[in-house]
C-alpha positions as CSV (number, residue, x, y, z in Angstrom):
1,M,132.8,132.6,74.6
2,K,134.7,130.0,76.7
3,Q,134.9,126.5,75.3
4,I,133.5,123.8,77.5
5,N,135.1,120.5,78.2
6,T,134.0,117.3,76.4
7,Q,132.4,115.9,79.5
8,L,130.0,118.9,79.8
9,K,129.2,118.7,76.1
10,F,128.3,115.0,76.5
11,F,125.9,115.8,79.4
12,I,124.3,118.7,77.4
13,T,123.8,116.3,74.5
14,L,122.5,113.6,76.8
15,S,119.9,116.0,78.2
16,Q,118.7,116.8,74.6
17,V,118.5,113.1,73.8
18,Y,116.6,112.4,77.0
19,A,114.1,115.1,76.2
20,K,113.5,113.7,72.7
21,I,113.1,110.2,74.1
22,I,110.5,111.4,76.7
23,N,108.7,113.3,74.0
24,Q,108.4,110.2,71.7
25,F,107.1,108.0,74.5
26,D,104.7,110.5,75.8
27,R,103.2,111.1,72.3
28,H,102.8,107.5,71.4
29,L,102.0,105.5,74.6
30,I,98.4,104.4,74.8
31,G,95.9,105.3,77.6
32,G,97.4,108.7,78.3
33,L,100.3,107.1,80.1
34,S,103.5,109.2,80.3
35,F,107.0,107.7,80.2
36,N,107.4,108.5,83.9
37,D,104.2,106.7,84.7
38,L,105.4,103.7,82.7
39,V,108.7,103.6,84.5
40,I,107.0,103.8,87.9
41,L,104.6,101.0,87.0
42,Y,107.4,98.9,85.7
43,H,109.5,99.3,88.9
44,L,106.5,98.5,91.1
45,S,105.8,95.4,89.0
46,Q,109.4,94.2,89.4
47,S,109.5,94.8,93.2
48,K,108.7,92.3,95.9
49,D,104.9,92.1,96.5
50,E,104.6,94.8,93.8
51,K,105.1,97.6,96.3
52,M,107.9,100.0,97.4
53,R,108.4,102.7,100.0
54,R,107.8,106.1,98.4
55,I,111.4,107.2,99.1
56,D,112.8,104.0,97.5
57,L,110.6,104.5,94.4
58,A,111.8,108.1,94.2
59,D,115.4,107.0,94.3
60,K,114.8,104.2,91.7
61,V,113.1,106.6,89.3
62,G,115.7,109.4,89.9
63,L,113.3,111.9,91.4
64,T,113.0,113.8,94.7
65,P,110.5,112.6,97.3
66,S,108.3,115.6,96.5
67,G,108.7,115.0,92.8
68,I,107.5,111.4,93.1
69,T,104.6,112.5,95.2
70,R,103.4,115.0,92.6
71,I,103.5,112.2,89.9
72,L,101.8,109.6,92.2
73,L,98.8,111.7,93.2
74,P,97.1,111.6,89.8
75,M,98.2,107.9,89.3
76,E,96.4,107.1,92.5
77,K,93.2,108.9,91.5
78,L,93.2,107.0,88.2
79,G,93.5,103.7,90.0
80,M,97.0,102.8,88.7
81,I,98.6,102.7,92.2
82,K,97.3,102.6,95.8
83,R,98.7,103.5,99.2
84,E,99.4,100.8,101.7
85,S,100.4,101.1,105.3
86,D,102.9,99.0,107.1
87,E,101.1,96.9,109.6
88,R,104.2,96.9,112.0
89,D,105.1,100.6,111.6
90,A,102.5,103.3,111.1
91,R,105.2,105.8,110.0
92,V,106.0,103.7,106.9
93,S,103.7,103.7,103.9
94,Y,104.0,101.9,100.6
95,V,103.1,102.6,97.0
96,K,101.5,99.4,95.6
97,L,100.7,98.5,92.0
98,A,96.9,98.5,91.7
99,T,94.9,96.2,89.3
100,G,94.3,99.1,86.9
101,G,98.0,99.9,86.9
102,K,98.9,96.2,86.1
103,R,96.4,96.1,83.3
104,L,97.6,99.4,81.8
105,L,101.3,98.3,82.1
106,T,100.5,95.0,80.3
107,E,98.6,96.8,77.6
108,T,101.4,99.4,77.1
109,L,104.6,97.4,77.3
110,E,104.3,96.0,73.8
111,E,103.9,99.6,72.4
112,A,106.7,100.8,74.6
113,E,109.0,98.1,73.3
114,Y,108.1,99.0,69.7
115,I,108.9,102.7,70.4
116,S,112.2,101.8,72.0
117,E,113.1,99.6,68.9
118,E,112.3,102.6,66.6
119,L,114.4,104.9,68.7
120,L,117.3,102.4,69.0
121,P,117.4,99.8,66.3
122,S,119.1,96.5,67.1
123,T,121.9,97.4,64.7
124,K,123.0,100.0,67.3
125,L,122.9,97.7,70.4
126,E,126.7,97.2,70.6
127,K,127.2,100.9,71.1
128,T,124.3,100.9,73.7
129,I,126.3,98.4,75.8
130,E,129.3,100.6,75.7
131,I,127.3,103.6,76.8
132,S,125.6,101.6,79.6
133,E,129.0,100.8,81.0
134,I,129.7,104.6,81.1
135,F,126.5,105.1,83.0
136,K,127.5,102.5,85.6
137,L,130.4,104.8,86.6
138,F,127.9,107.1,88.3
139,N,127.3,104.4,90.9
140,M,131.1,104.2,91.6
141,G,132.1,107.8,91.2
142,R,132.0,110.7,93.5
143,I,128.7,112.1,92.1
144,S,125.6,110.4,93.5
């Protein structure tokens, strides 16, 4: 079998690590919240007026527009988010953090931080900063 380059090995390992991270969060977060749900609620909570266009949210989370729509539908039914129209342009709609989503995010963040500390102890933070610098290259490189 052909040997693959170091870069591809890195990405294969990264995908395995990502899967394990998601699994840990999904198993331990309270309220039936998934890691993707948590990330969406977090980004909405950090945005202006706690709302974003669906396409911008998809980009922020790293999903396709259809992928984000599939995740948002049950979140809307559960009262975590709500849709909001743009009063100046009917073609534009927003995803807004709902009261239930704010409450769930607040209740879950402490547990999420505990899980993240278990997965990545503070003794390893120096390496994390190095790895973060590598990830920043994706915003400057030819792959986007």
